[in-house]
Residue frames as qw, qx, qy, qz and C-alpha x, y, z in Angstrom:
[[0.365, -0.347, 0.264, -0.823, -47.98, -75.12, 14.97],
 [0.372, -0.011, 0.833, -0.409, -50.28, -77.15, 17.20],
 [0.020, 0.263, 0.884, 0.385, -52.87, -79.42, 15.55],
 [0.361, -0.194, -0.121, -0.904, -56.28, -77.90, 14.87],
 [0.259, 0.098, 0.856, -0.437, -59.01, -79.21, 17.22],
 [0.268, -0.073, -0.614, -0.739, -61.43, -80.13, 14.44],
 [0.309, -0.425, -0.851, 0.005, -63.84, -81.82, 16.83],
 [0.166, -0.576, -0.464, 0.653, -64.49, -78.44, 18.42],
 [0.076, 0.262, -0.268, -0.924, -65.39, -76.53, 15.25],
 [0.451, 0.526, 0.694, -0.196, -68.82, -76.25, 13.64],
 [0.134, -0.021, 0.509, 0.850, -69.30, -75.34, 9.97],
 [0.334, 0.609, 0.541, -0.474, -72.42, -73.33, 9.17],
 [0.265, 0.280, 0.589, 0.710, -73.83, -72.52, 5.73],
 [0.105, 0.440, 0.307, -0.837, -75.46, -69.10, 5.60],
 [0.372, 0.126, -0.488, -0.779, -78.18, -69.92, 3.09],
 [0.709, 0.079, 0.503, -0.488, -81.43, -71.86, 2.81],
 [0.832, 0.383, 0.398, 0.043, -81.90, -73.09, -0.73],
 [0.233, -0.592, 0.475, 0.608, -78.94, -72.92, -3.10],
 [0.752, 0.606, 0.249, -0.078, -79.20, -72.68, -6.87],
 [0.722, 0.146, 0.235, 0.634, -76.51, -72.71, -9.55],
 [0.264, 0.632, 0.127, 0.717, -74.92, -69.29, -9.83],
 [0.481, -0.846, -0.164, -0.164, -75.65, -68.34, -6.21],
 [0.264, 0.551, -0.568, 0.552, -73.12, -67.14, -3.69],
 [0.786, -0.517, -0.332, -0.068, -72.89, -68.94, -0.36],
 [0.009, -0.730, 0.508, -0.457, -70.97, -68.03, 2.77],
 [0.803, -0.174, -0.545, 0.169, -69.38, -70.68, 4.95],
 [0.235, -0.760, 0.329, -0.509, -68.86, -69.78, 8.59],
 [0.703, -0.025, -0.655, 0.276, -66.80, -71.76, 11.06],
 [0.368, -0.714, 0.196, -0.562, -67.45, -71.25, 14.75],
 [0.096, 0.314, -0.858, 0.395, -66.18, -72.75, 17.95],
 [0.502, -0.361, -0.777, -0.114, -68.22, -75.48, 19.61],
 [0.418, -0.699, -0.512, 0.274, -70.38, -74.02, 22.43],
 [0.106, 0.974, 0.089, 0.177, -69.47, -70.54, 21.17],
 [0.695, -0.459, 0.139, 0.536, -65.78, -70.92, 22.04],
 [0.189, 0.912, -0.135, -0.338, -63.84, -68.03, 20.53],
 [0.770, 0.053, 0.394, 0.500, -61.71, -68.69, 17.44],
 [0.007, -0.785, 0.117, 0.608, -59.79, -66.12, 15.42],
 [0.349, 0.584, -0.543, -0.493, -58.84, -67.93, 12.22],
 [0.795, 0.043, 0.596, -0.105, -59.61, -71.13, 10.33],
 [0.081, 0.343, -0.720, -0.598, -58.86, -72.89, 7.05],
 [0.764, 0.255, 0.252, -0.536, -61.66, -74.30, 4.88],
 [0.195, -0.239, 0.899, 0.310, -61.59, -77.59, 2.96],
 [0.771, 0.279, -0.105, -0.562, -63.62, -79.08, 0.11],
 [0.968, 0.050, -0.239, 0.061, -63.21, -82.83, 0.58],
 [0.769, -0.427, 0.002, 0.476, -59.46, -82.94, 1.36],
 [0.489, 0.428, 0.166, 0.741, -58.50, -80.01, -0.86],
 [0.239, -0.500, -0.328, 0.765, -57.80, -76.74, 0.90],
 [0.238, 0.834, 0.427, 0.255, -59.81, -73.73, -0.21],
 [0.312, 0.400, -0.196, 0.839, -57.16, -71.45, 1.18],
 [0.449, -0.743, -0.482, -0.119, -59.43, -69.34, 3.25],
 [0.045, -0.813, 0.234, -0.531, -58.78, -66.64, 5.76],
 [0.643, -0.075, -0.633, 0.424, -56.45, -67.87, 8.45],
 [0.115, -0.046, -0.417, 0.901, -57.32, -64.67, 10.30],
 [0.499, -0.027, -0.027, -0.866, -61.08, -64.94, 9.83],
 [0.379, 0.053, 0.883, -0.273, -63.97, -67.35, 10.22],
 [0.635, 0.571, 0.366, -0.370, -66.01, -66.85, 7.01],
 [0.242, -0.226, 0.694, 0.640, -65.46, -67.77, 3.37],
 [0.595, 0.524, 0.186, -0.581, -67.71, -66.83, 0.44],
 [0.406, 0.012, 0.806, 0.431, -68.07, -69.13, -2.57],
 [0.402, 0.533, 0.031, -0.744, -69.52, -67.42, -5.63],
 [0.593, 0.398, -0.460, -0.527, -71.13, -68.70, -8.83],
 [0.581, -0.201, 0.762, -0.204, -71.97, -72.12, -7.43],
 [0.568, 0.293, -0.615, -0.462, -72.05, -75.08, -9.84],
 [0.929, -0.180, -0.141, -0.290, -73.28, -78.63, -9.39],
 [0.796, 0.206, -0.462, 0.333, -69.73, -79.96, -9.00],
 [0.013, -0.529, 0.464, -0.711, -69.32, -77.82, -5.87],
 [0.789, -0.383, 0.016, -0.481, -71.73, -80.13, -4.06],
 [0.776, 0.061, -0.589, 0.218, -69.96, -82.42, -1.58],
 [0.688, -0.580, -0.339, 0.275, -68.29, -82.44, 1.82],
 [0.205, 0.740, -0.205, 0.608, -66.89, -79.23, 3.32],
 [0.705, -0.584, -0.320, 0.243, -65.16, -78.81, 6.66],
 [0.102, 0.883, -0.220, 0.401, -63.02, -76.36, 8.55]]
């Protein structure tokens, strides 16, 4: 398929302060509220799978090693 326009996507974290064991939801939205219907999430360069037909992904039971760069 066509390449994903990563410069037009914004990753939001739906939480304030995160502690070990918490659940966090990642949400990817279009820049300037552009409509998107499906995304894939990445932790560093490793795919998290993620809903190709959705824009949110929940990560449960957070651990310290989960801390790093995420993108969609």
